[in-house]
C-alpha positions as CSV (number, residue, x, y, z in Angstrom):
1,M,85.7,-23.6,73.5
2,I,84.4,-20.6,75.5
3,K,84.5,-18.4,72.4
4,D,82.6,-21.0,70.3
5,N,79.8,-21.2,72.9
6,Y,79.5,-17.4,72.9
7,N,79.4,-17.2,69.1
8,K,76.6,-19.8,69.1
9,R,74.5,-17.9,71.6
10,N,75.3,-14.5,70.0
11,P,76.1,-14.9,66.4
12,P,77.5,-11.9,64.4
13,I,75.4,-10.6,61.5
14,S,76.8,-8.5,58.7
15,F,75.2,-6.8,55.8
16,R,76.0,-4.1,53.3
17,L,74.5,-0.6,53.0
18,T,74.7,2.2,50.4
19,D,76.9,5.2,51.2
20,Y,73.7,7.3,51.6
21,Y,72.2,5.0,54.3
22,K,75.6,4.6,56.0
23,S,76.0,8.4,56.3
24,K,72.4,8.7,57.6
25,L,73.1,6.1,60.3
26,E,76.4,7.7,61.2
27,K,74.6,11.1,61.7
28,E,71.9,9.4,63.9
29,A,74.6,7.6,65.9
30,N,76.4,10.9,66.5
31,Q,73.2,12.6,67.6
32,R,72.5,9.8,70.1
33,K,76.1,9.9,71.2
34,M,76.7,6.2,70.4
35,D,80.2,4.8,70.1
36,S,79.7,2.9,66.9
37,L,77.4,2.4,63.9
38,S,77.0,-1.3,64.9
39,E,75.6,-0.2,68.2
40,L,72.9,1.9,66.5
41,C,72.0,-0.9,64.0
42,K,71.7,-3.4,66.9
43,D,69.4,-0.9,68.8
44,I,67.2,-0.4,65.7
45,I,66.9,-4.2,65.1
46,D,66.2,-4.8,68.8
47,K,63.4,-2.2,68.8
48,F,61.9,-3.7,65.6
49,L,62.0,-7.3,67.0
50,T,60.4,-6.3,70.3
51,G,57.6,-4.4,68.5
52,Q,58.7,-0.9,69.7
53,L,59.5,0.1,66.1
54,V,56.5,-0.4,63.9
55,E,56.6,-0.4,60.1
56,A,54.9,2.5,58.3
57,A,52.4,0.1,56.6
58,Q,51.1,-1.0,60.0
59,N,50.6,2.6,61.0
60,K,48.6,3.2,57.8
61,D,46.5,0.1,58.5
62,A,45.7,1.3,62.0
63,K,44.9,4.8,60.8
64,M,42.6,3.4,58.1
65,Q,40.9,1.2,60.7
66,D,40.3,4.3,62.9
67,L,38.9,6.2,60.0
68,R,36.5,3.3,59.1
69,M,35.3,3.2,62.7
70,E,34.7,7.0,62.7
71,K,32.8,6.7,59.5
72,L,30.6,3.9,61.0
73,Q,29.9,6.1,64.1
74,E,28.9,9.0,61.9
75,E,26.6,6.7,59.8
76,I,25.0,5.4,63.0
77,R,24.5,9.0,64.2
78,Y,22.9,9.9,60.8
79,L,20.5,6.9,61.1
80,K,19.6,7.9,64.6
81,I,18.7,11.4,63.4
82,K,16.5,9.9,60.6
83,N,14.8,7.6,63.1
84,D,14.2,10.4,65.6
85,F,12.6,12.4,62.8
86,A,10.3,9.5,61.8
87,E,9.3,9.0,65.4
88,N,8.5,12.6,66.0
89,F,6.6,13.3,62.8
90,D,5.2,9.8,62.0
91,K,6.8,9.9,58.5
92,P,10.2,9.5,57.1
93,I,12.4,12.5,56.4
94,S,12.1,13.7,52.8
95,N,14.8,12.9,50.1
96,S,15.8,16.5,49.9
97,G,16.1,16.7,53.7
98,T,18.3,13.5,53.6
99,R,20.6,15.0,51.0
100,M,20.9,18.2,53.0
101,L,21.4,16.4,56.3
102,K,23.9,13.7,55.4
103,P,26.9,15.8,54.2
104,A,26.4,18.1,57.2
105,I,27.5,15.6,59.8
106,T,31.0,16.4,61.0
107,N,33.5,14.9,63.4
108,N,32.6,17.2,66.3
109,Q,29.0,15.9,66.3
110,E,27.5,19.1,65.1
111,L,25.5,20.0,62.0
112,S,28.0,22.7,61.0
113,F,26.2,24.8,58.5
114,Q,22.6,24.8,59.4
115,S,21.0,27.6,61.3
116,P,18.0,26.7,63.5
117,Y,16.2,30.0,62.8
118,D,13.8,30.4,59.9
119,A,13.6,34.2,59.4
120,S,10.7,34.0,56.9
121,S,8.5,32.1,59.4
122,K,10.0,33.7,62.6
123,R,10.5,30.3,64.3
124,L,13.3,28.0,65.5
125,Q,13.6,24.4,64.2
126,C,15.8,21.8,65.7
127,V,18.5,20.8,63.1
128,D,18.7,17.3,64.5
129,C,15.1,16.2,64.5
130,G,13.1,19.0,62.9
131,V,11.0,20.0,66.0
132,L,9.5,23.5,65.6
133,I,9.7,26.1,68.3
134,T,7.1,28.8,67.7
135,W,5.6,31.7,69.7
136,D,2.5,33.8,69.7
137,N,3.6,36.8,71.6
138,F,6.6,38.3,73.4
139,E,6.0,36.4,76.6
140,S,5.9,33.0,74.8
141,Y,9.0,34.0,72.8
142,L,10.8,34.5,76.1
143,T,9.8,31.0,77.3
144,Q,10.5,29.2,74.0
145,I,14.2,30.2,73.8
146,P,15.1,28.3,77.0
147,E,12.8,25.5,75.8
148,Y,14.9,25.1,72.7
149,K,18.1,24.9,74.8
150,K,16.5,22.3,77.0
151,H,15.3,20.3,74.0
152,I,18.8,20.2,72.5
153,L,20.3,19.1,75.9
154,N,17.7,16.6,76.9
155,K,16.6,15.1,73.6
156,H,19.9,15.1,71.7
157,N,22.3,15.0,74.7
158,R,24.6,17.7,73.4
159,E,25.4,21.4,73.9
160,L,24.4,24.1,71.4
161,S,26.6,24.3,68.4
162,A,28.5,27.5,67.6
163,I,25.9,28.5,65.0
164,E,23.0,27.7,67.4
165,K,24.6,29.8,70.1
166,D,25.2,32.7,67.8
167,V,21.5,32.5,66.5
168,I,20.2,32.4,70.1
169,D,22.4,35.2,71.3
170,N,21.5,37.5,68.4
171,L,17.8,36.6,68.0
172,K,15.3,39.4,68.6
173,Y,11.5,39.2,68.8
174,E,10.0,40.3,65.5
175,G,6.4,39.2,66.0
176,K,4.3,36.1,66.0
177,S,5.6,32.9,64.4
178,K,3.9,31.7,61.3
């Protein structure tokens, strides 16, 4: 009578495994220093049923959802850049500018391959919104470099990218901007 009640509350379950899976489970049980293979199987099933052990498909779905969210954030950032350009210059960004800008948006929120310095015109241009930083003489050149840094920080709420820092550090006065 007592044994029947126990079996109703905790029924035994049996199933068959291939030799390969049995040997894998035995190795895992030995690594965990468990007394029996049944104990390991019970532990795995308990973890699965309590949600501690998640199927690989669920992991892929969660990762895919994260990637979709990241893509949406980058699209929003791209649209903000286009809108900022339109607000600053009272016209939309050109198609060629759009093609150059969109692939440049990366995960770390930088426009990774664009240099802000135009050597032919001797001027700086913000890679985010296109604002031009020019100078007439050496004194105005010295004041415009900090202005560019302030512009990036205040207008775009970010630090200088690695390329921007490198350009600013290595920039030398070569004459009046065109």
